[in-house]
C-alpha positions, 0 to 999 in steps of 0.5 A: 120527444127527443133523439140524437139517433143518426140515419146510420144508427136507425138503419142498424136498428131496423136490420137488428129487428124490432117487435111490431107494436101496432097500427094507429090512425094517428100517432102523436109525438110528445106528451107535453102541452101540445101533445096532451092538447092534441090528444084531447081535441082528437078524442073530442072532434074525431071520435073513434080515431085510433091514436097513441101518444109516445114520449121519451120522458117518464111522464107527461109535461114536456118542458115542465118535466125537463126543467127542475131548476129553482123557481121554474115558472111560466113566462106566459099567463096561464089564461092563454098558456092554458087550454081554451077548454079548461079553465085556469083557477090559479095565479096567472104566472104558475109554477111547473108543479101547478102546470103539471097538476093542471095537465094531469087533470086534463089527462084524468078527466078525459081518460087519456092515460091509456093512450099515452106511452112513456119512455118510448123514444122515436128513433126514425120515421119512414113514409111509404107511398106504396103502403100509404103509412108511416113506420116508426122505429121506437126504443123503450127506454125502460127495457131497451126493447125495440118496437115498430109502430105504424100510423096513417098520420103523424102529429109532431108535438115534440116541441122545438128544443132538445130536452137532453141538453141545453146550449152552453157556449165554449169560453176559454179556461172553463176547464180550469174553473175550480167550481161547478158549471151547471145548465138550468135544463139539467139542474143537478139534484145534489147541488148546494148553493148555501153560502156560495158565490153564484154567477148566472150567465144570461138575460132571459126569462130563465135567468130572471127566474133563477136569480130571485129564487136562489138569492136568499140561499146564496152568499150573493148571486150576480146576473151576468149578461152580454146585453140587456133584455126587456122586462115587464113587471106586474102583480101575479094576479088578475084583477078582472078574474078576481072580481068575476070570481067574487061575483060567482061567475061560471069559471068557464066564462071567467076563463074566456073573458079574461083570456080575451082581455089579455089577448086584446091587451097583448095585441095592443102592445105588439102593435105599439112595438112597431108603431111607437117603439120608443114610447113602449120602450120608455114605459117598460124602462120606467117600470124597471126604474120604479123598483130600482130608482137610481140604485142601478144604472138602468141605461147600462143594465136594462136598456136593450139595443133592439126595439121591444118584441124582437125577442120575448119580453120576460115578465117579472111577477111582483118585481121579484128580480128587482127586489133581490137587486134592491135588497143587495142579494143580487147584482147585475153585470153587463159585459162579455166573458174573456175567460174563466180561471180557477176562481171565477170569470174574467170579463173583457172590461178587465173586471172579474167575478169571483164564483163558486158556482156558474149557471149557464142560462144561455138557451137551447139547442133548437131541434127539428122534428125531434131530431128524428131520422126521417125518410120519405120513400127511402130518401132522407128528409131535408126539412130545410128544403120544404115549404110551409103550408100555414106553418103546419104541413110541409111540401113533400111530406105526406100526412104530417103536421107539426106544432110550432107555437107563437113567439109573441103570444102563448104557445098553447094558443097555436097548439089549439088552433092547429089541433082544430085544423088537423082534426078538420083535415082528418075529417075531410080525408075520411069524408073523401075516402082519402088516405094521403094528404100532401101540400104541393106548390101550385103552378101559380106558386112556381116562381114565388120568392121563398123566405126563412121560417122566421124573418130575423128582422122581426124576431131573432132570439139566439136559439132561433138564429143558431138553428134557422138554417134547419127550418123550413122555408115560407112563401110570400103569400098564403097559404105558404106564409108562416105569419107567427101572428095569433091575431091573424091566424085566429080568424084565418086558420078556422077558415083555411081552405082545404080546396085551393089546390095547395093540398093534394088528396089521394 
């Protein structure tokens, strides 16, 4: 769910009048991986709850509907990126089409479709303490109709970036370029790369996916990066899963066993990124060298300046990026852009890259709560001044949970854990006859040091650093920490106390 509506626009919308669209116990914002999962868990764990899911797009899927560039695929394995309740039966790294099919089966198998309303953009959300509910101003994008929804609880599953546009830096001379500049997030359907010289700017998973996907159709494609990132290679298959299938083991058992094995291995890698970063770095670079040998300068093009896991490690299934480079269909350039000119890009080293098409795989615009204009009892919400309760709820913001997934593990792992927590919270409210729950700092927390939502020394991708000032704060101790550590939270969140004074029920 996304919007760029400003508070003054939201006020104008309210004054123009809107049609009431009903009251719900829970309103879920977003029909992506988190929202569909949340709807499933709500239906299973809190039967009888009246809920609705709103999404601005024309169908479910979120990221997997927004991104349509060639080769679009997951950069996490689907045993952990998939839901814990639905076995994944395909290859570990999946295409967008495969992920959408999987999500569609969840919707169909659990009769969730009647609860989901597409082309519904949330423009503003206001909490009334007197009415003890949220009022949401919504625009139907297919008709232009303005609607008012009310809800007892808001479950924000809209993701972490703006779907309407990607992030492209401004470089001198871009207006002089005679070719075409495109961003993967808004990939044009009419673009023809046949015989074209293409430069893909970026070094992350998007660039590493795009380059091999278009290498066969271009005259040549160059991956231009300011600095290298870490890659890990492997077969797009899981030997353990394949063996268990041969033994005719129940698919749900296979899903759980393989999921646990993958998470066990990932935990070991995460620990090693702190305990022996140099050894881990050497192993990752050895994997690249095994494909490229001495044909490419590994030190220059594939050796990052940071330790492993300070940014995501992109998985290269079957080494397809490296094969394209080895076969001469793609090449690497590690440099900074001085300017564009009519025929391409001039680099700060003095070299130039001739190009007909430039693809800016340069990241996202971080959004906060879907860029929705929020008010609490008539006061605009400054989300950056709130303190996170278990990375899910926020001081001064009643009856709202936000899903923000993991950096070093699959997003859906945390979406599932938060779903359990939200459902337990809703059950507790019902049992106590409470209609409001709000995190509050306790007397013993009054002088607690506050820190950014994420420690930049721990994890620092560009989109996060550009938008860190917009995000909530965290405290130095629980329950105010946002650990971003699945291996801790998988034990802590199911046991999280709702009675330690950090939550106020009324």
